[in-house]
N, CA, C, O and the ligand as a Tripos MOL2 file, in Angstrom:
@<TRIPOS>MOLECULE
protein
  309   307    78     0     0
PROTEIN
NO_CHARGES

@<TRIPOS>ATOM
      1 N           0.7620   -1.2530   -0.0870 N.3       1 MET1
      2 CA         -0.0350    0.0120    0.0400 C.3       1 MET1
      3 C           0.8840    1.1420    0.0660 C.2       1 MET1
      4 O           1.9640    1.1890    0.6560 O.2       1 MET1
      5 N           0.2260    2.2220   -0.7780 N.am      2 LEU2
      6 CA          1.1800    3.6130   -0.8080 C.3       2 LEU2
      7 C           0.1410    4.6390   -0.7900 C.2       2 LEU2
      8 O          -0.9130    4.5300   -1.4170 O.2       2 LEU2
      9 N           0.4740    5.6980   -0.0160 N.am      3 ASN3
     10 CA         -0.4510    6.6700    0.0390 C.3       3 ASN3
     11 C           0.3820    8.0530    0.4540 C.2       3 ASN3
     12 O           0.5370    8.4050    1.6240 O.2       3 ASN3
     13 N           0.8400    8.7050   -0.5910 N.am      4 THR4
     14 CA          1.7830    9.8310   -0.3570 C.3       4 THR4
     15 C           1.4780   11.0090   -1.1390 C.2       4 THR4
     16 O           1.0950   10.8750   -2.3010 O.2       4 THR4
     17 N           1.6250   12.2630   -0.5610 N.am      5 THR5
     18 CA          1.4800   13.4280   -1.2110 C.3       5 THR5
     19 C           2.9670   14.2120   -0.9980 C.2       5 THR5
     20 O           3.4640   14.3520    0.1200 O.2       5 THR5
     21 N           3.5370   14.6520   -2.1190 N.am      6 ASN6
     22 CA          4.7200   15.3700   -2.2960 C.3       6 ASN6
     23 C           4.4430   16.7430   -2.8390 C.2       6 ASN6
     24 O           3.6380   17.0460   -3.7200 O.2       6 ASN6
     25 N           5.3320   17.5950   -2.0900 N.am      7 GLU7
     26 CA          5.3020   19.0800   -2.9610 C.3       7 GLU7
     27 C           6.3320   18.8580   -4.1060 C.2       7 GLU7
     28 O           7.2530   18.0420   -4.0900 O.2       7 GLU7
     29 N           6.0350   19.6740   -5.0400 N.am      8 PHE8
     30 CA          7.0920   20.0350   -6.0400 C.3       8 PHE8
     31 C           7.0560   21.5230   -6.2330 C.2       8 PHE8
     32 O           6.1070   22.2570   -5.9580 O.2       8 PHE8
     33 N           8.4220   21.9350   -6.8330 N.am      9 THR9
     34 CA          8.5600   23.3240   -6.9560 C.3       9 THR9
     35 C           8.5340   23.9530   -8.4360 C.2       9 THR9
     36 O           8.2570   25.1440   -8.5840 O.2       9 THR9
     37 N           8.7980   23.2090   -9.4080 N.am     10 ALA10
     38 CA          8.8720   23.6820  -10.6090 C.3      10 ALA10
     39 C           8.5430   22.6400  -11.6940 C.2      10 ALA10
     40 O           9.4310   21.9420  -12.1830 O.2      10 ALA10
     41 N           7.3810   22.5550  -12.0260 N.am     11 GLU11
     42 CA          7.1440   21.5930  -13.1480 C.3      11 GLU11
     43 C           6.2600   22.2070  -14.2210 C.2      11 GLU11
     44 O           5.4920   23.1000  -13.8630 O.2      11 GLU11
     45 N           6.2790   21.8540  -15.4200 N.am     12 LYS12
     46 CA          5.3810   22.6580  -16.3800 C.3      12 LYS12
     47 C           4.0520   22.1460  -16.4540 C.2      12 LYS12
     48 O           3.7880   20.9970  -16.8110 O.2      12 LYS12
     49 N           3.2120   23.0110  -16.1120 N.am     13 ALA13
     50 CA          1.8510   22.7000  -15.8760 C.3      13 ALA13
     51 C           1.1570   22.6630  -17.3890 C.2      13 ALA13
     52 O           1.7290   23.1660  -18.3560 O.2      13 ALA13
     53 N          -0.0010   22.0810  -17.4750 N.am     14 PRO14
     54 CA         -0.7430   21.8860  -18.8630 C.3      14 PRO14
     55 C          -0.8250   23.3070  -19.5170 C.2      14 PRO14
     56 O          -0.6940   23.3620  -20.7400 O.2      14 PRO14
     57 N          -1.0040   24.3110  -18.9010 N.am     15 CYS15
     58 CA         -1.1850   25.7530  -19.5500 C.3      15 CYS15
     59 C           0.0520   26.3320  -19.9820 C.2      15 CYS15
     60 O           0.0370   27.3830  -20.6220 O.2      15 CYS15
     61 N           1.3170   25.6430  -19.6420 N.am     16 GLY16
     62 CA          2.5610   26.0480  -20.2560 C.3      16 GLY16
     63 C           3.3420   26.8810  -19.1900 C.2      16 GLY16
     64 O           4.4900   27.2400  -19.4520 O.2      16 GLY16
     65 N           2.7290   27.2170  -17.9340 N.am     17 LYS17
     66 CA          3.5120   27.8370  -16.9830 C.3      17 LYS17
     67 C           4.3040   26.9190  -16.2600 C.2      17 LYS17
     68 O           3.9430   25.7420  -16.2730 O.2      17 LYS17
     69 N           5.4380   27.2760  -15.5570 N.am     18 VAL18
     70 CA          6.0860   26.4250  -14.6830 C.3      18 VAL18
     71 C           5.8790   26.7550  -13.3430 C.2      18 VAL18
     72 O           6.3410   27.7630  -12.8100 O.2      18 VAL18
     73 N           5.1290   25.8380  -12.7480 N.am     19 GLU19
     74 CA          4.6280   25.8860  -11.3810 C.3      19 GLU19
     75 C           4.8440   25.0520  -10.3320 C.2      19 GLU19
     76 O           5.1370   23.8850  -10.5950 O.2      19 GLU19
     77 N           4.7570   25.4180   -9.1310 N.am     20 GLY20
     78 CA          4.9050   24.4120   -7.9270 C.3      20 GLY20
     79 C           3.4450   23.6660   -7.9510 C.2      20 GLY20
     80 O           2.6230   23.8590   -8.8460 O.2      20 GLY20
     81 N           3.2620   22.8750   -6.9510 N.am     21 GLY21
     82 CA          2.2090   22.1370   -6.6710 C.3      21 GLY21
     83 C           2.5710   20.9300   -5.8460 C.2      21 GLY21
     84 O           3.6070   20.8530   -5.1840 O.2      21 GLY21
     85 N           1.5230   19.8650   -5.9390 N.am     22 SER22
     86 CA          1.6490   18.6840   -5.1860 C.3      22 SER22
     87 C           1.1440   17.6510   -6.0890 C.2      22 SER22
     88 O           0.3190   17.8280   -6.9850 O.2      22 SER22
     89 N           1.7990   16.3980   -5.7240 N.am     23 ARG23
     90 CA          1.7250   15.2510   -6.3440 C.3      23 ARG23
     91 C           1.1750   14.1860   -5.3100 C.2      23 ARG23
     92 O           1.8600   13.9180   -4.3230 O.2      23 ARG23
     93 N           0.0410   13.6180   -5.5020 N.am     24 HIS24
     94 CA         -0.5710   12.5570   -4.6560 C.3      24 HIS24
     95 C          -0.6100   11.2380   -5.4150 C.2      24 HIS24
     96 O          -1.1060   11.1610   -6.5390 O.2      24 HIS24
     97 N          -0.1050   10.2580   -4.8100 N.am     25 ARG25
     98 CA          0.1480    8.9010   -5.2090 C.3      25 ARG25
     99 C          -0.5260    7.9080   -4.3110 C.2      25 ARG25
    100 O          -0.3390    7.9060   -3.0940 O.2      25 ARG25
    101 N          -1.2640    7.1170   -4.8900 N.am     26 GLU26
    102 CA         -1.8020    6.0370   -4.1370 C.3      26 GLU26
    103 C          -1.8060    4.7010   -4.7690 C.2      26 GLU26
    104 O          -2.2190    4.6600   -5.9280 O.2      26 GLU26
    105 N          -1.3980    3.5390   -4.1800 N.am     27 GLU27
    106 CA         -1.3370    2.2460   -4.9010 C.3      27 GLU27
    107 C          -1.9040    1.1370   -3.7880 C.2      27 GLU27
    108 O          -1.7070    1.1590   -2.5730 O.2      27 GLU27
    109 N          -2.5500    0.3100   -4.4410 N.am     28 ASP28
    110 CA         -2.9330   -0.8260   -3.4380 C.3      28 ASP28
    111 C          -2.3660   -2.1410   -3.8840 C.2      28 ASP28
    112 O          -1.8340   -2.1820   -4.9930 O.2      28 ASP28
    113 N          -2.4190   -3.1580   -3.1850 N.am     29 ASP29
    114 CA         -1.7290   -4.4310   -3.5130 C.3      29 ASP29
    115 C          -2.1960   -5.1810   -4.8010 C.2      29 ASP29
    116 O          -1.6200   -6.1560   -5.2820 O.2      29 ASP29
    117 N          -3.3030   -4.5970   -5.2810 N.am     30 ASP30
    118 CA         -3.9160   -5.3160   -6.3540 C.3      30 ASP30
    119 C          -3.7310   -4.7920   -7.8440 C.2      30 ASP30
    120 O          -4.3290   -5.2530   -8.8160 O.2      30 ASP30
    121 N          -2.7660   -3.7110   -7.8680 N.am     31 GLY31
    122 CA         -2.4580   -3.0470   -9.1630 C.3      31 GLY31
    123 C          -3.1840   -1.6200   -9.2830 C.2      31 GLY31
    124 O          -2.9590   -0.9640  -10.3010 O.2      31 GLY31
    125 N          -4.0540   -1.0960   -8.2860 N.am     32 LEU32
    126 CA         -4.6940    0.0360   -8.5440 C.3      32 LEU32
    127 C          -3.5640    1.0840   -8.1940 C.2      32 LEU32
    128 O          -2.8330    1.0390   -7.2050 O.2      32 LEU32
    129 N          -3.5620    2.0930   -9.2570 N.am     33 THR33
    130 CA         -2.4960    3.2500   -9.1000 C.3      33 THR33
    131 C          -3.2180    4.5090   -9.2700 C.2      33 THR33
    132 O          -3.8890    4.7100  -10.2820 O.2      33 THR33
    133 N          -3.1150    5.3600   -8.3380 N.am     34 PHE34
    134 CA         -3.4280    6.9160   -8.7710 C.3      34 PHE34
    135 C          -2.2550    7.7410   -8.5430 C.2      34 PHE34
    136 O          -1.4870    7.6270   -7.5880 O.2      34 PHE34
    137 N          -2.1750    8.5800   -9.4930 N.am     35 ASP35
    138 CA         -0.9860    9.4930   -9.5690 C.3      35 ASP35
    139 C          -1.6700   10.7010  -10.1320 C.2      35 ASP35
    140 O          -2.1450   10.7310  -11.2670 O.2      35 ASP35
    141 N          -1.6950   11.7140   -9.2650 N.am     36 ASP36
    142 CA         -2.4190   12.9970   -9.2470 C.3      36 ASP36
    143 C          -1.5160   14.1550   -9.2160 C.2      36 ASP36
    144 O          -0.8760   14.3080   -8.1750 O.2      36 ASP36
    145 N          -1.3420   15.0370  -10.2130 N.am     37 LEU37
    146 CA         -0.6070   16.3170   -9.9390 C.3      37 LEU37
    147 C          -1.5480   17.4800  -10.0250 C.2      37 LEU37
    148 O          -2.4050   17.6710  -10.8890 O.2      37 LEU37
    149 N          -1.2210   18.3030   -8.8830 N.am     38 THR38
    150 CA         -2.2310   19.5560   -8.8520 C.3      38 THR38
    151 C          -1.2340   20.6180   -8.8410 C.2      38 THR38
    152 O          -0.3020   20.6090   -8.0370 O.2      38 THR38
    153 N          -1.4230   21.6410   -9.8140 N.am     39 TYR39
    154 CA         -0.4320   22.7700   -9.9560 C.3      39 TYR39
    155 C          -0.9780   23.9130   -9.1430 C.2      39 TYR39
    156 O          -2.1900   24.0650   -8.9890 O.2      39 TYR39
    157 N          -0.0130   24.7700   -8.5880 N.am     40 SER40
    158 CA         -0.5410   25.8920   -7.9200 C.3      40 SER40
    159 C          -1.5230   26.7680   -8.6210 C.2      40 SER40
    160 O          -2.4030   27.4000   -8.0370 O.2      40 SER40
    161 N          -1.2990   26.7670  -10.0510 N.am     41 CYS41
    162 CA         -2.1830   27.7290  -10.8790 C.3      41 CYS41
    163 C          -3.6550   26.9870  -10.8720 C.2      41 CYS41
    164 O          -4.6580   27.6590  -11.1090 O.2      41 CYS41
    165 N          -3.7340   25.7860  -10.6330 N.am     42 GLY42
    166 CA         -5.0060   25.2650  -10.6870 C.3      42 GLY42
    167 C          -5.0560   24.0260  -11.5600 C.2      42 GLY42
    168 O          -5.9300   23.1730  -11.4030 O.2      42 GLY42
    169 N          -4.1750   23.9440  -12.4190 N.am     43 CYS43
    170 CA         -4.2130   22.7000  -13.5030 C.3      43 CYS43
    171 C          -4.0520   21.5710  -12.7110 C.2      43 CYS43
    172 O          -3.5110   21.6100  -11.6070 O.2      43 CYS43
    173 N          -4.5770   20.3890  -13.3170 N.am     44 ARG44
    174 CA         -4.2220   18.9900  -12.8690 C.3      44 ARG44
    175 C          -3.8900   18.0440  -13.9000 C.2      44 ARG44
    176 O          -4.3810   18.2000  -15.0180 O.2      44 ARG44
    177 N          -3.1160   17.0820  -13.6610 N.am     45 ARG45
    178 CA         -2.9410   15.8950  -14.3890 C.3      45 ARG45
    179 C          -3.1800   14.6770  -13.7380 C.2      45 ARG45
    180 O          -2.5630   14.4270  -12.7030 O.2      45 ARG45
    181 N          -4.0980   13.7820  -14.2640 N.am     46 ILE46
    182 CA         -4.5520   12.5590  -13.4650 C.3      46 ILE46
    183 C          -4.1930   11.4760  -14.1940 C.2      46 ILE46
    184 O          -4.4640   11.4370  -15.3940 O.2      46 ILE46
    185 N          -3.5460   10.4690  -13.5780 N.am     47 ARG47
    186 CA         -3.2960    9.2010  -14.1750 C.3      47 ARG47
    187 C          -3.7990    8.0820  -13.1240 C.2      47 ARG47
    188 O          -3.2850    7.9640  -12.0120 O.2      47 ARG47
    189 N          -4.8010    7.3170  -13.5670 N.am     48 HIS48
    190 CA         -5.2960    6.2170  -12.8520 C.3      48 HIS48
    191 C          -5.2660    4.9410  -13.3980 C.2      48 HIS48
    192 O          -5.8520    4.7760  -14.4670 O.2      48 HIS48
    193 N          -4.6380    3.9090  -12.8190 N.am     49 VAL49
    194 CA         -4.5790    2.5740  -13.4100 C.3      49 VAL49
    195 C          -5.5440    1.7640  -12.4830 C.2      49 VAL49
    196 O          -5.4310    1.7380  -11.2570 O.2      49 VAL49
    197 N          -6.4910    1.1160  -13.1890 N.am     50 PHE50
    198 CA         -7.3650    0.3290  -12.4180 C.3      50 PHE50
    199 C          -7.1630   -1.2030  -12.1610 C.2      50 PHE50
    200 O          -6.1230   -1.6880  -12.6080 O.2      50 PHE50
    201 N          -7.8930   -1.8900  -11.5990 N.am     51 HIS51
    202 CA         -7.5860   -3.2150  -11.2950 C.3      51 HIS51
    203 C          -7.7130   -4.0800  -12.5780 C.2      51 HIS51
    204 O          -7.1020   -5.1420  -12.6920 O.2      51 HIS51
    205 N          -8.4940   -3.6050  -13.4950 N.am     52 ASP52
    206 CA         -8.4500   -4.5470  -14.7800 C.3      52 ASP52
    207 C          -7.3780   -4.1210  -15.7920 C.2      52 ASP52
    208 O          -7.4160   -4.5340  -16.9510 O.2      52 ASP52
    209 N          -6.3860   -3.2600  -15.3310 N.am     53 GLY53
    210 CA         -5.3380   -2.8660  -16.1920 C.3      53 GLY53
    211 C          -5.6710   -1.7240  -16.9450 C.2      53 GLY53
    212 O          -4.7410   -1.1560  -17.5180 O.2      53 GLY53
    213 N          -6.8730   -1.2480  -17.0670 N.am     54 SER54
    214 CA         -7.1900   -0.0680  -17.7850 C.3      54 SER54
    215 C          -6.5990    1.1990  -17.2860 C.2      54 SER54
    216 O          -6.3690    1.3190  -16.0830 O.2      54 SER54
    217 N          -6.3200    2.2160  -18.1820 N.am     55 ILE55
    218 CA         -5.5850    3.4140  -17.6500 C.3      55 ILE55
    219 C          -6.5100    4.6530  -18.1280 C.2      55 ILE55
    220 O          -7.0620    4.7100  -19.2270 O.2      55 ILE55
    221 N          -6.5800    5.5600  -17.1910 N.am     56 ARG56
    222 CA         -7.2410    6.8940  -17.4240 C.3      56 ARG56
    223 C          -6.3920    7.9560  -17.1560 C.2      56 ARG56
    224 O          -5.9240    8.1470  -16.0340 O.2      56 ARG56
    225 N          -6.1340    8.7550  -18.2480 N.am     57 LEU57
    226 CA         -5.3780    9.8740  -18.1470 C.3      57 LEU57
    227 C          -6.2520   11.2030  -18.4230 C.2      57 LEU57
    228 O          -7.0030   11.2550  -19.3970 O.2      57 LEU57
    229 N          -6.1340   12.1380  -17.6310 N.am     58 LYS58
    230 CA         -6.9430   13.4210  -17.7780 C.3      58 LYS58
    231 C          -6.0510   14.4750  -17.4460 C.2      58 LYS58
    232 O          -5.2300   14.4580  -16.5280 O.2      58 LYS58
    233 N          -6.2930   15.5160  -18.3580 N.am     59 THR59
    234 CA         -5.5040   16.7190  -18.1340 C.3      59 THR59
    235 C          -6.5120   17.9050  -18.2540 C.2      59 THR59
    236 O          -7.1920   18.1600  -19.2480 O.2      59 THR59
    237 N          -6.4920   18.6500  -16.9620 N.am     60 ILE60
    238 CA         -7.4330   19.7100  -16.8050 C.3      60 ILE60
    239 C          -6.6440   21.1440  -16.6130 C.2      60 ILE60
    240 O          -5.7880   21.2940  -15.7410 O.2      60 ILE60
    241 N          -6.9780   22.0240  -17.3960 N.am     61 ARG61
    242 CA         -6.4660   23.4230  -17.3710 C.3      61 ARG61
    243 C          -6.8960   23.9670  -16.2200 C.2      61 ARG61
    244 O          -7.8850   23.4360  -15.7170 O.2      61 ARG61
    245 N          -6.2870   25.1280  -15.5260 N.am     62 HIS62
    246 CA         -6.6900   25.7680  -14.3260 C.3      62 HIS62
    247 C          -8.0280   26.4910  -14.4730 C.2      62 HIS62
    248 O          -8.6890   26.7800  -13.4760 O.2      62 HIS62
    249 N          -8.4190   26.7770  -15.6850 N.am     63 ASP63
    250 CA         -9.7670   27.4010  -16.0260 C.3      63 ASP63
    251 C         -10.8940   26.3690  -16.1270 C.2      63 ASP63
    252 O         -12.0450   26.7530  -16.3320 O.2      63 ASP63
    253 N         -10.5840   25.0100  -15.9840 N.am     64 GLY64
    254 CA        -11.6500   24.0170  -16.0010 C.3      64 GLY64
    255 C         -11.6210   23.3110  -17.4030 C.2      64 GLY64
    256 O         -12.4220   22.3860  -17.5410 O.2      64 GLY64
    257 N         -10.8670   23.5990  -18.3840 N.am     65 LYS65
    258 CA        -11.0330   23.0810  -19.5570 C.3      65 LYS65
    259 C         -10.3100   21.8930  -19.7270 C.2      65 LYS65
    260 O          -9.0960   21.8780  -19.5230 O.2      65 LYS65
    261 N         -10.9890   20.7930  -20.1150 N.am     66 VAL66
    262 CA        -10.3880   19.4960  -20.1510 C.3      66 VAL66
    263 C          -9.6300   19.4000  -21.4380 C.2      66 VAL66
    264 O         -10.2220   19.4290  -22.5170 O.2      66 VAL66
    265 N          -8.2860   19.2820  -21.3420 N.am     67 LEU67
    266 CA         -7.2770   19.2490  -22.5750 C.3      67 LEU67
    267 C          -7.1000   17.8610  -23.0390 C.2      67 LEU67
    268 O          -6.9020   17.5900  -24.2230 O.2      67 LEU67
    269 N          -7.1750   16.9370  -22.0470 N.am     68 ALA68
    270 CA         -7.1890   15.4860  -22.5660 C.3      68 ALA68
    271 C          -7.9340   14.5690  -21.6920 C.2      68 ALA68
    272 O          -7.8990   14.8230  -20.4880 O.2      68 ALA68
    273 N          -8.5860   13.5710  -22.0780 N.am     69 ASP69
    274 CA         -9.2950   12.7220  -21.3790 C.3      69 ASP69
    275 C          -9.3330   11.3000  -22.0840 C.2      69 ASP69
    276 O         -10.1840   11.0570  -22.9400 O.2      69 ASP69
    277 N          -8.4320   10.4200  -21.7140 N.am     70 GLU70
    278 CA         -8.3970    9.1200  -22.4580 C.3      70 GLU70
    279 C          -8.4640    8.0360  -21.4260 C.2      70 GLU70
    280 O          -8.0030    8.1000  -20.2860 O.2      70 GLU70
    281 N          -9.1200    7.0030  -21.9930 N.am     71 HIS71
    282 CA         -9.3340    5.7430  -21.1590 C.3      71 HIS71
    283 C          -8.9560    4.6490  -22.0520 C.2      71 HIS71
    284 O          -9.4290    4.6580  -23.1890 O.2      71 HIS71
    285 N          -8.1080    3.6360  -21.6680 N.am     72 SER72
    286 CA         -7.5280    2.7370  -22.4640 C.3      72 SER72
    287 C          -8.7530    1.8810  -22.9020 C.2      72 SER72
    288 O          -8.7340    1.4360  -24.0500 O.2      72 SER72
    289 N          -9.8050    1.6110  -22.1080 N.am     73 ALA73
    290 CA        -10.7860    0.8580  -22.3960 C.3      73 ALA73
    291 C         -11.7060    1.4230  -23.4740 C.2      73 ALA73
    292 O         -12.4820    0.6770  -24.0710 O.2      73 ALA73
    293 N         -11.6320    2.7500  -23.7350 N.am     74 ASP74
    294 CA        -12.4770    3.4820  -24.8010 C.3      74 ASP74
    295 C         -12.4210    2.6840  -26.0910 C.2      74 ASP74
    296 O         -13.3980    2.6440  -26.8390 O.2      74 ASP74
    297 N         -11.2410    2.0220  -26.3710 N.am     75 HIS75
    298 CA        -10.9300    1.6240  -27.6220 C.3      75 HIS75
    299 C         -11.3650    0.1930  -28.0350 C.2      75 HIS75
    300 O         -11.1980   -0.3280  -29.1380 O.2      75 HIS75
    301 N         -12.0010   -0.3820  -26.8540 N.am     76 GLU76
    302 CA        -12.5890   -1.7900  -27.0680 C.3      76 GLU76
    303 C         -13.9260   -1.6860  -27.4590 C.2      76 GLU76
    304 O         -14.6760   -0.7670  -27.1300 O.2      76 GLU76
    305 N         -14.2420   -2.7260  -28.2310 N.am     77 ALA77
    306 CA        -15.6470   -2.5460  -28.9240 C.3      77 ALA77
    307 C         -16.6130   -2.9090  -27.6390 C.2      77 ALA77
    308 O         -17.8380   -2.8850  -27.7610 O.2      77 ALA77
    309 ZN         -2.2570   26.4030  -15.2300 Zn       78 ZN78
@<TRIPOS>BOND
     1     1     2 1
     2     2     3 1
     3     3     4 2
     4     3     5 am
     5     5     6 1
     6     6     7 1
     7     7     8 2
     8     7     9 am
     9     9    10 1
    10    10    11 1
    11    11    12 2
    12    11    13 am
    13    13    14 1
    14    14    15 1
    15    15    16 2
    16    15    17 am
    17    17    18 1
    18    18    19 1
    19    19    20 2
    20    19    21 am
    21    21    22 1
    22    22    23 1
    23    23    24 2
    24    23    25 am
    25    25    26 1
    26    26    27 1
    27    27    28 2
    28    27    29 am
    29    29    30 1
    30    30    31 1
    31    31    32 2
    32    31    33 am
    33    33    34 1
    34    34    35 1
    35    35    36 2
    36    35    37 am
    37    37    38 1
    38    38    39 1
    39    39    40 2
    40    39    41 am
    41    41    42 1
    42    42    43 1
    43    43    44 2
    44    43    45 am
    45    45    46 1
    46    46    47 1
    47    47    48 2
    48    47    49 am
    49    49    50 1
    50    50    51 1
    51    51    52 2
    52    51    53 am
    53    53    54 1
    54    54    55 1
    55    55    56 2
    56    55    57 am
    57    57    58 1
    58    58    59 1
    59    59    60 2
    60    59    61 am
    61    61    62 1
    62    62    63 1
    63    63    64 2
    64    63    65 am
    65    65    66 1
    66    66    67 1
    67    67    68 2
    68    67    69 am
    69    69    70 1
    70    70    71 1
    71    71    72 2
    72    71    73 am
    73    73    74 1
    74    74    75 1
    75    75    76 2
    76    75    77 am
    77    77    78 1
    78    78    79 1
    79    79    80 2
    80    79    81 am
    81    81    82 1
    82    82    83 1
    83    83    84 2
    84    83    85 am
    85    85    86 1
    86    86    87 1
    87    87    88 2
    88    87    89 am
    89    89    90 1
    90    90    91 1
    91    91    92 2
    92    91    93 am
    93    93    94 1
    94    94    95 1
    95    95    96 2
    96    95    97 am
    97    97    98 1
    98    98    99 1
    99    99   100 2
   100    99   101 am
   101   101   102 1
   102   102   103 1
   103   103   104 2
   104   103   105 am
   105   105   106 1
   106   106   107 1
   107   107   108 2
   108   107   109 am
   109   109   110 1
   110   110   111 1
   111   111   112 2
   112   111   113 am
   113   113   114 1
   114   114   115 1
   115   115   116 2
   116   115   117 am
   117   117   118 1
   118   118   119 1
   119   119   120 2
   120   119   121 am
   121   121   122 1
   122   122   123 1
   123   123   124 2
   124   123   125 am
   125   125   126 1
   126   126   127 1
   127   127   128 2
   128   127   129 am
   129   129   130 1
   130   130   131 1
   131   131   132 2
   132   131   133 am
   133   133   134 1
   134   134   135 1
   135   135   136 2
   136   135   137 am
   137   137   138 1
   138   138   139 1
   139   139   140 2
   140   139   141 am
   141   141   142 1
   142   142   143 1
   143   143   144 2
   144   143   145 am
   145   145   146 1
   146   146   147 1
   147   147   148 2
   148   147   149 am
   149   149   150 1
   150   150   151 1
   151   151   152 2
   152   151   153 am
   153   153   154 1
   154   154   155 1
   155   155   156 2
   156   155   157 am
   157   157   158 1
   158   158   159 1
   159   159   160 2
   160   159   161 am
   161   161   162 1
   162   162   163 1
   163   163   164 2
   164   163   165 am
   165   165   166 1
   166   166   167 1
   167   167   168 2
   168   167   169 am
   169   169   170 1
   170   170   171 1
   171   171   172 2
   172   171   173 am
   173   173   174 1
   174   174   175 1
   175   175   176 2
   176   175   177 am
   177   177   178 1
   178   178   179 1
   179   179   180 2
   180   179   181 am
   181   181   182 1
   182   182   183 1
   183   183   184 2
   184   183   185 am
   185   185   186 1
   186   186   187 1
   187   187   188 2
   188   187   189 am
   189   189   190 1
   190   190   191 1
   191   191   192 2
   192   191   193 am
   193   193   194 1
   194   194   195 1
   195   195   196 2
   196   195   197 am
   197   197   198 1
   198   198   199 1
   199   199   200 2
   200   199   201 am
   201   201   202 1
   202   202   203 1
   203   203   204 2
   204   203   205 am
   205   205   206 1
   206   206   207 1
   207   207   208 2
   208   207   209 am
   209   209   210 1
   210   210   211 1
   211   211   212 2
   212   211   213 am
   213   213   214 1
   214   214   215 1
   215   215   216 2
   216   215   217 am
   217   217   218 1
   218   218   219 1
   219   219   220 2
   220   219   221 am
   221   221   222 1
   222   222   223 1
   223   223   224 2
   224   223   225 am
   225   225   226 1
   226   226   227 1
   227   227   228 2
   228   227   229 am
   229   229   230 1
   230   230   231 1
   231   231   232 2
   232   231   233 am
   233   233   234 1
   234   234   235 1
   235   235   236 2
   236   235   237 am
   237   237   238 1
   238   238   239 1
   239   239   240 2
   240   239   241 am
   241   241   242 1
   242   242   243 1
   243   243   244 2
   244   243   245 am
   245   245   246 1
   246   246   247 1
   247   247   248 2
   248   247   249 am
   249   249   250 1
   250   250   251 1
   251   251   252 2
   252   251   253 am
   253   253   254 1
   254   254   255 1
   255   255   256 2
   256   255   257 am
   257   257   258 1
   258   258   259 1
   259   259   260 2
   260   259   261 am
   261   261   262 1
   262   262   263 1
   263   263   264 2
   264   263   265 am
   265   265   266 1
   266   266   267 1
   267   267   268 2
   268   267   269 am
   269   269   270 1
   270   270   271 1
   271   271   272 2
   272   271   273 am
   273   273   274 1
   274   274   275 1
   275   275   276 2
   276   275   277 am
   277   277   278 1
   278   278   279 1
   279   279   280 2
   280   279   281 am
   281   281   282 1
   282   282   283 1
   283   283   284 2
   284   283   285 am
   285   285   286 1
   286   286   287 1
   287   287   288 2
   288   287   289 am
   289   289   290 1
   290   290   291 1
   291   291   292 2
   292   291   293 am
   293   293   294 1
   294   294   295 1
   295   295   296 2
   296   295   297 am
   297   297   298 1
   298   298   299 1
   299   299   300 2
   300   299   301 am
   301   301   302 1
   302   302   303 1
   303   303   304 2
   304   303   305 am
   305   305   306 1
   306   306   307 1
   307   307   308 2
@<TRIPOS>SUBSTRUCTURE
     1 MET1         2 RESIDUE 1 A MET
     2 LEU2         6 RESIDUE 1 A LEU
     3 ASN3        10 RESIDUE 1 A ASN
     4 THR4        14 RESIDUE 1 A THR
     5 THR5        18 RESIDUE 1 A THR
     6 ASN6        22 RESIDUE 1 A ASN
     7 GLU7        26 RESIDUE 1 A GLU
     8 PHE8        30 RESIDUE 1 A PHE
     9 THR9        34 RESIDUE 1 A THR
    10 ALA10       38 RESIDUE 1 A ALA
    11 GLU11       42 RESIDUE 1 A GLU
    12 LYS12       46 RESIDUE 1 A LYS
    13 ALA13       50 RESIDUE 1 A ALA
    14 PRO14       54 RESIDUE 1 A PRO
    15 CYS15       58 RESIDUE 1 A CYS
    16 GLY16       62 RESIDUE 1 A GLY
    17 LYS17       66 RESIDUE 1 A LYS
    18 VAL18       70 RESIDUE 1 A VAL
    19 GLU19       74 RESIDUE 1 A GLU
    20 GLY20       78 RESIDUE 1 A GLY
    21 GLY21       82 RESIDUE 1 A GLY
    22 SER22       86 RESIDUE 1 A SER
    23 ARG23       90 RESIDUE 1 A ARG
    24 HIS24       94 RESIDUE 1 A HIS
    25 ARG25       98 RESIDUE 1 A ARG
    26 GLU26      102 RESIDUE 1 A GLU
    27 GLU27      106 RESIDUE 1 A GLU
    28 ASP28      110 RESIDUE 1 A ASP
    29 ASP29      114 RESIDUE 1 A ASP
    30 ASP30      118 RESIDUE 1 A ASP
    31 GLY31      122 RESIDUE 1 A GLY
    32 LEU32      126 RESIDUE 1 A LEU
    33 THR33      130 RESIDUE 1 A THR
    34 PHE34      134 RESIDUE 1 A PHE
    35 ASP35      138 RESIDUE 1 A ASP
    36 ASP36      142 RESIDUE 1 A ASP
    37 LEU37      146 RESIDUE 1 A LEU
    38 THR38      150 RESIDUE 1 A THR
    39 TYR39      154 RESIDUE 1 A TYR
    40 SER40      158 RESIDUE 1 A SER
    41 CYS41      162 RESIDUE 1 A CYS
    42 GLY42      166 RESIDUE 1 A GLY
    43 CYS43      170 RESIDUE 1 A CYS
    44 ARG44      174 RESIDUE 1 A ARG
    45 ARG45      178 RESIDUE 1 A ARG
    46 ILE46      182 RESIDUE 1 A ILE
    47 ARG47      186 RESIDUE 1 A ARG
    48 HIS48      190 RESIDUE 1 A HIS
    49 VAL49      194 RESIDUE 1 A VAL
    50 PHE50      198 RESIDUE 1 A PHE
    51 HIS51      202 RESIDUE 1 A HIS
    52 ASP52      206 RESIDUE 1 A ASP
    53 GLY53      210 RESIDUE 1 A GLY
    54 SER54      214 RESIDUE 1 A SER
    55 ILE55      218 RESIDUE 1 A ILE
    56 ARG56      222 RESIDUE 1 A ARG
    57 LEU57      226 RESIDUE 1 A LEU
    58 LYS58      230 RESIDUE 1 A LYS
    59 THR59      234 RESIDUE 1 A THR
    60 ILE60      238 RESIDUE 1 A ILE
    61 ARG61      242 RESIDUE 1 A ARG
    62 HIS62      246 RESIDUE 1 A HIS
    63 ASP63      250 RESIDUE 1 A ASP
    64 GLY64      254 RESIDUE 1 A GLY
    65 LYS65      258 RESIDUE 1 A LYS
    66 VAL66      262 RESIDUE 1 A VAL
    67 LEU67      266 RESIDUE 1 A LEU
    68 ALA68      270 RESIDUE 1 A ALA
    69 ASP69      274 RESIDUE 1 A ASP
    70 GLU70      278 RESIDUE 1 A GLU
    71 HIS71      282 RESIDUE 1 A HIS
    72 SER72      286 RESIDUE 1 A SER
    73 ALA73      290 RESIDUE 1 A ALA
    74 ASP74      294 RESIDUE 1 A ASP
    75 HIS75      298 RESIDUE 1 A HIS
    76 GLU76      302 RESIDUE 1 A GLU
    77 ALA77      306 RESIDUE 1 A ALA
    78 ZN78       309 GROUP 0 **** ****
């Protein structure tokens, strides 16, 4: 099990600014992984891996616009 939040000082945010922020990570013993970055400007990057192995990637700009929203299972019929 893992559940951590770390601060970072200078990462390039989705809007293009270099911002500080925090990174939250969670893992359980069965393969679930959350890896979420929240920038001080309000931008967010989300990466979630689920128990079935599917992956969700989401990028949200600080004004709320969703820049990317991908789910690996979306490609299955
Ligand atoms: Zn931003």
